[in-house]
PDB file as gemmi writes it, atoms N, CA and C in Angstrom:
CRYST1    1.000    1.000    1.000  90.00  90.00  90.00 P 1                      
ATOM      1  N   MET A   1     105.355  34.201  30.759  1.00  0.00           N  
ATOM      2  CA  MET A   1     104.219  33.350  30.441  1.00  0.00           C  
ATOM      3  C   MET A   1     103.055  34.247  30.045  1.00  0.00           C  
ATOM      4  N   ASN A   2     102.453  33.937  28.917  1.00  0.00           N  
ATOM      5  CA  ASN A   2     101.276  34.679  28.468  1.00  0.00           C  
ATOM      6  C   ASN A   2     100.029  33.815  28.630  1.00  0.00           C  
ATOM      7  N   ASN A   3      98.886  34.321  28.212  1.00  0.00           N  
ATOM      8  CA  ASN A   3      97.624  33.612  28.393  1.00  0.00           C  
ATOM      9  C   ASN A   3      97.615  32.276  27.645  1.00  0.00           C  
ATOM     10  N   ASP A   4      98.140  32.258  26.420  1.00  0.00           N  
ATOM     11  CA  ASP A   4      98.167  31.001  25.659  1.00  0.00           C  
ATOM     12  C   ASP A   4      99.011  29.942  26.367  1.00  0.00           C  
ATOM     13  N   ALA A   5     100.163  30.351  26.873  1.00  0.00           N  
ATOM     14  CA  ALA A   5     101.025  29.413  27.595  1.00  0.00           C  
ATOM     15  C   ALA A   5     100.349  28.925  28.872  1.00  0.00           C  
ATOM     16  N   ALA A   6      99.636  29.809  29.551  1.00  0.00           N  
ATOM     17  CA  ALA A   6      98.916  29.423  30.770  1.00  0.00           C  
ATOM     18  C   ALA A   6      97.833  28.401  30.448  1.00  0.00           C  
ATOM     19  N   GLU A   7      97.089  28.629  29.368  1.00  0.00           N  
ATOM     20  CA  GLU A   7      96.046  27.686  28.965  1.00  0.00           C  
ATOM     21  C   GLU A   7      96.654  26.339  28.581  1.00  0.00           C  
ATOM     22  N   THR A   8      97.769  26.377  27.868  1.00  0.00           N  
ATOM     23  CA  THR A   8      98.430  25.136  27.466  1.00  0.00           C  
ATOM     24  C   THR A   8      98.866  24.338  28.684  1.00  0.00           C  
ATOM     25  N   LEU A   9      99.466  25.024  29.658  1.00  0.00           N  
ATOM     26  CA  LEU A   9      99.893  24.335  30.865  1.00  0.00           C  
ATOM     27  C   LEU A   9      98.684  23.757  31.606  1.00  0.00           C  
ATOM     28  N   ALA A  10      97.606  24.511  31.680  1.00  0.00           N  
ATOM     29  CA  ALA A  10      96.407  24.023  32.367  1.00  0.00           C  
ATOM     30  C   ALA A  10      95.834  22.798  31.671  1.00  0.00           C  
ATOM     31  N   ILE A  11      95.825  22.798  30.354  1.00  0.00           N  
ATOM     32  CA  ILE A  11      95.322  21.636  29.617  1.00  0.00           C  
ATOM     33  C   ILE A  11      96.238  20.435  29.830  1.00  0.00           C  
ATOM     34  N   GLN A  12      97.545  20.662  29.892  1.00  0.00           N  
ATOM     35  CA  GLN A  12      98.476  19.581  30.224  1.00  0.00           C  
ATOM     36  C   GLN A  12      98.177  19.036  31.620  1.00  0.00           C  
ATOM     37  N   ALA A  13      97.855  19.932  32.544  1.00  0.00           N  
ATOM     38  CA  ALA A  13      97.527  19.514  33.916  1.00  0.00           C  
ATOM     39  C   ALA A  13      96.254  18.680  33.933  1.00  0.00           C  
ATOM     40  N   ILE A  14      95.268  19.081  33.149  1.00  0.00           N  
ATOM     41  CA  ILE A  14      94.018  18.313  33.078  1.00  0.00           C  
ATOM     42  C   ILE A  14      94.295  16.921  32.530  1.00  0.00           C  
ATOM     43  N   ALA A  15      95.086  16.838  31.468  1.00  0.00           N  
ATOM     44  CA  ALA A  15      95.420  15.536  30.884  1.00  0.00           C  
ATOM     45  C   ALA A  15      96.194  14.679  31.890  1.00  0.00           C  
ATOM     46  N   PHE A  16      97.095  15.314  32.631  1.00  0.00           N  
ATOM     47  CA  PHE A  16      97.861  14.599  33.641  1.00  0.00           C  
ATOM     48  C   PHE A  16      96.938  14.026  34.711  1.00  0.00           C  
ATOM     49  N   VAL A  17      96.041  14.837  35.225  1.00  0.00           N  
ATOM     50  CA  VAL A  17      95.106  14.381  36.254  1.00  0.00           C  
ATOM     51  C   VAL A  17      94.205  13.277  35.709  1.00  0.00           C  
ATOM     52  N   ALA A  18      93.718  13.454  34.489  1.00  0.00           N  
ATOM     53  CA  ALA A  18      92.819  12.455  33.894  1.00  0.00           C  
ATOM     54  C   ALA A  18      93.500  11.100  33.727  1.00  0.00           C  
ATOM     55  N   GLY A  19      94.815  11.103  33.586  1.00  0.00           N  
ATOM     56  CA  GLY A  19      95.550   9.860  33.416  1.00  0.00           C  
ATOM     57  C   GLY A  19      96.007   9.207  34.713  1.00  0.00           C  
ATOM     58  N   ASP A  20      95.644   9.786  35.835  1.00  0.00           N  
ATOM     59  CA  ASP A  20      96.065   9.265  37.136  1.00  0.00           C  
ATOM     60  C   ASP A  20      94.818   9.053  37.987  1.00  0.00           C  
ATOM     61  N   ASP A  21      94.454   7.798  38.217  1.00  0.00           N  
ATOM     62  CA  ASP A  21      93.202   7.490  38.923  1.00  0.00           C  
ATOM     63  C   ASP A  21      93.103   8.154  40.288  1.00  0.00           C  
ATOM     64  N   GLU A  22      94.202   8.148  41.052  1.00  0.00           N  
ATOM     65  CA  GLU A  22      94.185   8.760  42.387  1.00  0.00           C  
ATOM     66  C   GLU A  22      93.876  10.254  42.296  1.00  0.00           C  
ATOM     67  N   LEU A  23      94.578  10.937  41.403  1.00  0.00           N  
ATOM     68  CA  LEU A  23      94.357  12.376  41.258  1.00  0.00           C  
ATOM     69  C   LEU A  23      92.978  12.674  40.696  1.00  0.00           C  
ATOM     70  N   LEU A  24      92.561  11.894  39.726  1.00  0.00           N  
ATOM     71  CA  LEU A  24      91.247  12.125  39.115  1.00  0.00           C  
ATOM     72  C   LEU A  24      90.137  11.977  40.145  1.00  0.00           C  
ATOM     73  N   GLN A  25      90.186  10.922  40.931  1.00  0.00           N  
ATOM     74  CA  GLN A  25      89.147  10.730  41.946  1.00  0.00           C  
ATOM     75  C   GLN A  25      89.184  11.847  42.992  1.00  0.00           C  
ATOM     76  N   GLY A  26      90.384  12.268  43.379  1.00  0.00           N  
ATOM     77  CA  GLY A  26      90.504  13.378  44.328  1.00  0.00           C  
ATOM     78  C   GLY A  26      89.936  14.664  43.769  1.00  0.00           C  
ATOM     79  N   LEU A  27      90.245  14.956  42.514  1.00  0.00           N  
ATOM     80  CA  LEU A  27      89.720  16.166  41.873  1.00  0.00           C  
ATOM     81  C   LEU A  27      88.203  16.129  41.809  1.00  0.00           C  
ATOM     82  N   LEU A  28      87.652  15.022  41.365  1.00  0.00           N  
ATOM     83  CA  LEU A  28      86.196  14.917  41.237  1.00  0.00           C  
ATOM     84  C   LEU A  28      85.512  15.044  42.592  1.00  0.00           C  
ATOM     85  N   MET A  29      86.102  14.435  43.618  1.00  0.00           N  
ATOM     86  CA  MET A  29      85.516  14.539  44.958  1.00  0.00           C  
ATOM     87  C   MET A  29      85.616  15.961  45.493  1.00  0.00           C  
ATOM     88  N   GLN A  30      86.762  16.605  45.291  1.00  0.00           N  
ATOM     89  CA  GLN A  30      86.970  17.946  45.834  1.00  0.00           C  
ATOM     90  C   GLN A  30      86.124  18.994  45.125  1.00  0.00           C  
ATOM     91  N   THR A  31      85.950  18.841  43.824  1.00  0.00           N  
ATOM     92  CA  THR A  31      85.255  19.884  43.055  1.00  0.00           C  
ATOM     93  C   THR A  31      83.778  19.608  42.839  1.00  0.00           C  
ATOM     94  N   GLY A  32      83.375  18.353  42.950  1.00  0.00           N  
ATOM     95  CA  GLY A  32      81.985  18.013  42.667  1.00  0.00           C  
ATOM     96  C   GLY A  32      81.717  17.821  41.176  1.00  0.00           C  
ATOM     97  N   MET A  33      82.761  17.942  40.361  1.00  0.00           N  
ATOM     98  CA  MET A  33      82.601  17.688  38.927  1.00  0.00           C  
ATOM     99  C   MET A  33      82.506  16.188  38.693  1.00  0.00           C  
ATOM    100  N   ASP A  34      82.014  15.839  37.501  1.00  0.00           N  
ATOM    101  CA  ASP A  34      82.118  14.462  37.051  1.00  0.00           C  
ATOM    102  C   ASP A  34      82.947  14.461  35.770  1.00  0.00           C  
ATOM    103  N   LEU A  35      83.165  13.296  35.203  1.00  0.00           N  
ATOM    104  CA  LEU A  35      84.018  13.213  34.010  1.00  0.00           C  
ATOM    105  C   LEU A  35      83.470  14.035  32.848  1.00  0.00           C  
ATOM    106  N   ASN A  36      82.160  14.052  32.699  1.00  0.00           N  
ATOM    107  CA  ASN A  36      81.560  14.835  31.614  1.00  0.00           C  
ATOM    108  C   ASN A  36      81.824  16.326  31.808  1.00  0.00           C  
ATOM    109  N   ASP A  37      81.743  16.800  33.048  1.00  0.00           N  
ATOM    110  CA  ASP A  37      82.042  18.209  33.338  1.00  0.00           C  
ATOM    111  C   ASP A  37      83.492  18.521  32.980  1.00  0.00           C  
ATOM    112  N   LEU A  38      84.387  17.615  33.347  1.00  0.00           N  
ATOM    113  CA  LEU A  38      85.805  17.822  33.080  1.00  0.00           C  
ATOM    114  C   LEU A  38      86.069  17.862  31.579  1.00  0.00           C  
ATOM    115  N   ARG A  39      85.494  16.923  30.851  1.00  0.00           N  
ATOM    116  CA  ARG A  39      85.675  16.900  29.389  1.00  0.00           C  
ATOM    117  C   ARG A  39      85.098  18.160  28.742  1.00  0.00           C  
ATOM    118  N   ALA A  40      83.899  18.514  29.132  1.00  0.00           N  
ATOM    119  CA  ALA A  40      83.233  19.681  28.532  1.00  0.00           C  
ATOM    120  C   ALA A  40      83.942  20.981  28.889  1.00  0.00           C  
ATOM    121  N   GLY A  41      84.612  21.016  30.033  1.00  0.00           N  
ATOM    122  CA  GLY A  41      85.208  22.252  30.504  1.00  0.00           C  
ATOM    123  C   GLY A  41      86.682  22.415  30.216  1.00  0.00           C  
ATOM    124  N   ILE A  42      87.280  21.483  29.494  1.00  0.00           N  
ATOM    125  CA  ILE A  42      88.731  21.522  29.297  1.00  0.00           C  
ATOM    126  C   ILE A  42      89.203  22.851  28.705  1.00  0.00           C  
ATOM    127  N   GLY A  43      88.399  23.481  27.888  1.00  0.00           N  
ATOM    128  CA  GLY A  43      88.791  24.746  27.277  1.00  0.00           C  
ATOM    129  C   GLY A  43      88.325  25.980  28.030  1.00  0.00           C  
ATOM    130  N   HIS A  44      87.709  25.791  29.179  1.00  0.00           N  
ATOM    131  CA  HIS A  44      87.180  26.916  29.954  1.00  0.00           C  
ATOM    132  C   HIS A  44      88.099  27.259  31.122  1.00  0.00           C  
ATOM    133  N   ALA A  45      88.320  28.530  31.307  1.00  0.00           N  
ATOM    134  CA  ALA A  45      89.240  28.996  32.354  1.00  0.00           C  
ATOM    135  C   ALA A  45      88.811  28.539  33.747  1.00  0.00           C  
ATOM    136  N   ASP A  46      87.514  28.461  34.023  1.00  0.00           N  
ATOM    137  CA  ASP A  46      87.064  28.042  35.357  1.00  0.00           C  
ATOM    138  C   ASP A  46      87.540  26.619  35.677  1.00  0.00           C  
ATOM    139  N   VAL A  47      87.391  25.723  34.734  1.00  0.00           N  
ATOM    140  CA  VAL A  47      87.821  24.340  34.945  1.00  0.00           C  
ATOM    141  C   VAL A  47      89.342  24.273  34.993  1.00  0.00           C  
ATOM    142  N   GLN A  48      90.000  24.999  34.105  1.00  0.00           N  
ATOM    143  CA  GLN A  48      91.463  25.024  34.106  1.00  0.00           C  
ATOM    144  C   GLN A  48      91.994  25.512  35.449  1.00  0.00           C  
ATOM    145  N   ARG A  49      91.416  26.606  35.963  1.00  0.00           N  
ATOM    146  CA  ARG A  49      91.838  27.120  37.276  1.00  0.00           C  
ATOM    147  C   ARG A  49      91.557  26.109  38.374  1.00  0.00           C  
ATOM    148  N   GLY A  50      90.407  25.463  38.305  1.00  0.00           N  
ATOM    149  CA  GLY A  50      90.048  24.475  39.326  1.00  0.00           C  
ATOM    150  C   GLY A  50      91.034  23.324  39.401  1.00  0.00           C  
ATOM    151  N   VAL A  51      91.466  22.841  38.251  1.00  0.00           N  
ATOM    152  CA  VAL A  51      92.443  21.746  38.234  1.00  0.00           C  
ATOM    153  C   VAL A  51      93.777  22.232  38.783  1.00  0.00           C  
ATOM    154  N   LEU A  52      94.192  23.425  38.371  1.00  0.00           N  
ATOM    155  CA  LEU A  52      95.450  23.958  38.896  1.00  0.00           C  
ATOM    156  C   LEU A  52      95.360  24.181  40.407  1.00  0.00           C  
ATOM    157  N   GLU A  53      94.234  24.703  40.888  1.00  0.00           N  
ATOM    158  CA  GLU A  53      94.053  24.898  42.337  1.00  0.00           C  
ATOM    159  C   GLU A  53      94.166  23.570  43.071  1.00  0.00           C  
ATOM    160  N   PHE A  54      93.551  22.538  42.512  1.00  0.00           N  
ATOM    161  CA  PHE A  54      93.612  21.216  43.123  1.00  0.00           C  
ATOM    162  C   PHE A  54      95.065  20.750  43.240  1.00  0.00           C  
ATOM    163  N   LEU A  55      95.825  20.884  42.169  1.00  0.00           N  
ATOM    164  CA  LEU A  55      97.225  20.447  42.194  1.00  0.00           C  
ATOM    165  C   LEU A  55      98.077  21.322  43.099  1.00  0.00           C  
ATOM    166  N   LEU A  56      97.803  22.612  43.109  1.00  0.00           N  
ATOM    167  CA  LEU A  56      98.569  23.533  43.952  1.00  0.00           C  
ATOM    168  C   LEU A  56      98.255  23.357  45.440  1.00  0.00           C  
ATOM    169  N   SER A  57      97.126  22.743  45.746  1.00  0.00           N  
ATOM    170  CA  SER A  57      96.714  22.596  47.147  1.00  0.00           C  
ATOM    171  C   SER A  57      97.517  21.536  47.899  1.00  0.00           C  
ATOM    172  N   HIS A  58      98.250  20.725  47.177  1.00  0.00           N  
ATOM    173  CA  HIS A  58      98.999  19.629  47.814  1.00  0.00           C  
ATOM    174  C   HIS A  58     100.330  19.481  47.079  1.00  0.00           C  
ATOM    175  N   GLU A  59     101.416  19.865  47.744  1.00  0.00           N  
ATOM    176  CA  GLU A  59     102.718  19.915  47.088  1.00  0.00           C  
ATOM    177  C   GLU A  59     103.127  18.612  46.395  1.00  0.00           C  
ATOM    178  N   PRO A  60     102.881  17.442  46.998  1.00  0.00           N  
ATOM    179  CA  PRO A  60     103.243  16.220  46.267  1.00  0.00           C  
ATOM    180  C   PRO A  60     102.525  16.084  44.920  1.00  0.00           C  
ATOM    181  N   PHE A  61     101.260  16.518  44.852  1.00  0.00           N  
ATOM    182  CA  PHE A  61     100.542  16.496  43.573  1.00  0.00           C  
ATOM    183  C   PHE A  61     101.215  17.451  42.585  1.00  0.00           C  
ATOM    184  N   LEU A  62     101.544  18.635  43.056  1.00  0.00           N  
ATOM    185  CA  LEU A  62     102.207  19.633  42.217  1.00  0.00           C  
ATOM    186  C   LEU A  62     103.528  19.093  41.685  1.00  0.00           C  
ATOM    187  N   MET A  63     104.304  18.473  42.548  1.00  0.00           N  
ATOM    188  CA  MET A  63     105.606  17.965  42.129  1.00  0.00           C  
ATOM    189  C   MET A  63     105.461  16.838  41.103  1.00  0.00           C  
ATOM    190  N   ARG A  64     104.437  16.009  41.263  1.00  0.00           N  
ATOM    191  CA  ARG A  64     104.190  14.963  40.267  1.00  0.00           C  
ATOM    192  C   ARG A  64     103.877  15.587  38.914  1.00  0.00           C  
ATOM    193  N   LEU A  65     103.099  16.664  38.919  1.00  0.00           N  
ATOM    194  CA  LEU A  65     102.775  17.351  37.663  1.00  0.00           C  
ATOM    195  C   LEU A  65     104.021  17.928  37.018  1.00  0.00           C  
ATOM    196  N   VAL A  66     104.794  18.702  37.761  1.00  0.00           N  
ATOM    197  CA  VAL A  66     105.935  19.382  37.148  1.00  0.00           C  
ATOM    198  C   VAL A  66     106.978  18.383  36.639  1.00  0.00           C  
ATOM    199  N   GLU A  67     107.093  17.257  37.317  1.00  0.00           N  
ATOM    200  CA  GLU A  67     107.993  16.213  36.813  1.00  0.00           C  
ATOM    201  C   GLU A  67     107.437  15.592  35.535  1.00  0.00           C  
ATOM    202  N   ALA A  68     106.140  15.369  35.504  1.00  0.00           N  
ATOM    203  CA  ALA A  68     105.518  14.726  34.342  1.00  0.00           C  
ATOM    204  C   ALA A  68     105.556  15.607  33.099  1.00  0.00           C  
ATOM    205  N   ILE A  69     105.360  16.908  33.272  1.00  0.00           N  
ATOM    206  CA  ILE A  69     105.331  17.784  32.095  1.00  0.00           C  
ATOM    207  C   ILE A  69     106.626  18.566  31.935  1.00  0.00           C  
ATOM    208  N   ASP A  70     107.588  18.324  32.818  1.00  0.00           N  
ATOM    209  CA  ASP A  70     108.916  18.927  32.743  1.00  0.00           C  
ATOM    210  C   ASP A  70     108.848  20.455  32.674  1.00  0.00           C  
ATOM    211  N   CYS A  71     108.333  21.030  33.758  1.00  0.00           N  
ATOM    212  CA  CYS A  71     108.278  22.490  33.843  1.00  0.00           C  
ATOM    213  C   CYS A  71     108.768  22.929  35.225  1.00  0.00           C  
ATOM    214  N   PRO A  72     109.194  24.183  35.345  1.00  0.00           N  
ATOM    215  CA  PRO A  72     109.610  24.685  36.652  1.00  0.00           C  
ATOM    216  C   PRO A  72     108.441  24.660  37.644  1.00  0.00           C  
ATOM    217  N   PRO A  73     108.722  24.428  38.916  1.00  0.00           N  
ATOM    218  CA  PRO A  73     107.659  24.311  39.919  1.00  0.00           C  
ATOM    219  C   PRO A  73     106.781  25.547  40.082  1.00  0.00           C  
ATOM    220  N   ASP A  74     107.273  26.730  39.695  1.00  0.00           N  
ATOM    221  CA  ASP A  74     106.462  27.934  39.849  1.00  0.00           C  
ATOM    222  C   ASP A  74     105.501  28.172  38.689  1.00  0.00           C  
ATOM    223  N   MET A  75     105.648  27.443  37.609  1.00  0.00           N  
ATOM    224  CA  MET A  75     104.826  27.697  36.423  1.00  0.00           C  
ATOM    225  C   MET A  75     103.335  27.415  36.623  1.00  0.00           C  
ATOM    226  N   PRO A  76     102.929  26.333  37.293  1.00  0.00           N  
ATOM    227  CA  PRO A  76     101.488  26.143  37.501  1.00  0.00           C  
ATOM    228  C   PRO A  76     100.856  27.294  38.291  1.00  0.00           C  
ATOM    229  N   ALA A  77     101.562  27.822  39.289  1.00  0.00           N  
ATOM    230  CA  ALA A  77     101.016  28.958  40.053  1.00  0.00           C  
ATOM    231  C   ALA A  77     100.916  30.193  39.170  1.00  0.00           C  
ATOM    232  N   LYS A  78     101.917  30.430  38.342  1.00  0.00           N  
ATOM    233  CA  LYS A  78     101.861  31.559  37.420  1.00  0.00           C  
ATOM    234  C   LYS A  78     100.700  31.399  36.447  1.00  0.00           C  
ATOM    235  N   ALA A  79     100.519  30.190  35.926  1.00  0.00           N  
ATOM    236  CA  ALA A  79      99.403  29.938  35.009  1.00  0.00           C  
ATOM    237  C   ALA A  79      98.070  30.214  35.701  1.00  0.00           C  
ATOM    238  N   HIS A  80      97.958  29.789  36.960  1.00  0.00           N  
ATOM    239  CA  HIS A  80      96.723  30.027  37.711  1.00  0.00           C  
ATOM    240  C   HIS A  80      96.447  31.518  37.851  1.00  0.00           C  
ATOM    241  N   VAL A  81      97.462  32.296  38.167  1.00  0.00           N  
ATOM    242  CA  VAL A  81      97.298  33.745  38.313  1.00  0.00           C  
ATOM    243  C   VAL A  81      96.845  34.360  36.991  1.00  0.00           C  
ATOM    244  N   ILE A  82      97.482  33.970  35.908  1.00  0.00           N  
ATOM    245  CA  ILE A  82      97.136  34.525  34.601  1.00  0.00           C  
ATOM    246  C   ILE A  82      95.705  34.142  34.221  1.00  0.00           C  
ATOM    247  N   LEU A  83      95.319  32.902  34.441  1.00  0.00           N  
ATOM    248  CA  LEU A  83      93.953  32.460  34.121  1.00  0.00           C  
ATOM    249  C   LEU A  83      92.917  33.112  35.028  1.00  0.00           C  
ATOM    250  N   SER A  84      93.377  33.666  36.137  1.00  0.00           N  
ATOM    251  CA  SER A  84      92.478  34.388  37.054  1.00  0.00           C  
ATOM    252  C   SER A  84      92.417  35.874  36.720  1.00  0.00           C  
ATOM    253  N   GLY A  85      93.099  36.288  35.645  1.00  0.00           N  
ATOM    254  CA  GLY A  85      93.079  37.686  35.234  1.00  0.00           C  
ATOM    255  C   GLY A  85      94.230  38.504  35.754  1.00  0.00           C  
ATOM    256  N   GLY A  86      95.228  37.828  36.345  1.00  0.00           N  
ATOM    257  CA  GLY A  86      96.376  38.521  36.901  1.00  0.00           C  
ATOM    258  C   GLY A  86      97.404  38.872  35.853  1.00  0.00           C  
ATOM    259  N   PRO A  87      98.568  39.342  36.299  1.00  0.00           N  
ATOM    260  CA  PRO A  87      99.598  39.812  35.371  1.00  0.00           C  
ATOM    261  C   PRO A  87     100.227  38.689  34.549  1.00  0.00           C  
ATOM    262  N   ILE A  88     100.765  39.075  33.422  1.00  0.00           N  
ATOM    263  CA  ILE A  88     101.501  38.162  32.549  1.00  0.00           C  
ATOM    264  C   ILE A  88     102.977  38.326  32.862  1.00  0.00           C  
ATOM    265  N   TRP A  89     103.685  37.203  32.980  1.00  0.00           N  
ATOM    266  CA  TRP A  89     105.107  37.239  33.298  1.00  0.00           C  
ATOM    267  C   TRP A  89     105.931  37.305  32.027  1.00  0.00           C  
ATOM    268  N   GLN A  90     106.995  38.064  32.078  1.00  0.00           N  
ATOM    269  CA  GLN A  90     107.972  38.103  30.993  1.00  0.00           C  
ATOM    270  C   GLN A  90     109.144  37.245  31.412  1.00  0.00           C  
ATOM    271  N   ASP A  91     109.165  36.001  30.990  1.00  0.00           N  
ATOM    272  CA  ASP A  91     110.252  35.075  31.370  1.00  0.00           C  
ATOM    273  C   ASP A  91     111.388  35.167  30.401  1.00  0.00           C  
TER     274      ASP A  91                                                      
END                                                                             
């Protein structure tokens, strides 16, 4: 996974959360963001990491994401590491 793939996965995660009222309300409450912040920040690593952190913090949320976007369960964590400046994986 490279930086572009990590960003793509994070944007998919944002779209997934935005389409689920329960997750969206939880994210907004946990982060203090509002919908305008989320929309404005979709392309920013801080917001992308925040959404991934939110999903990674609760396994059922994570599993709903990976099922919805059809990716391996470890990919959101890898994307989070890469967006945080960590290593790039050679899959």
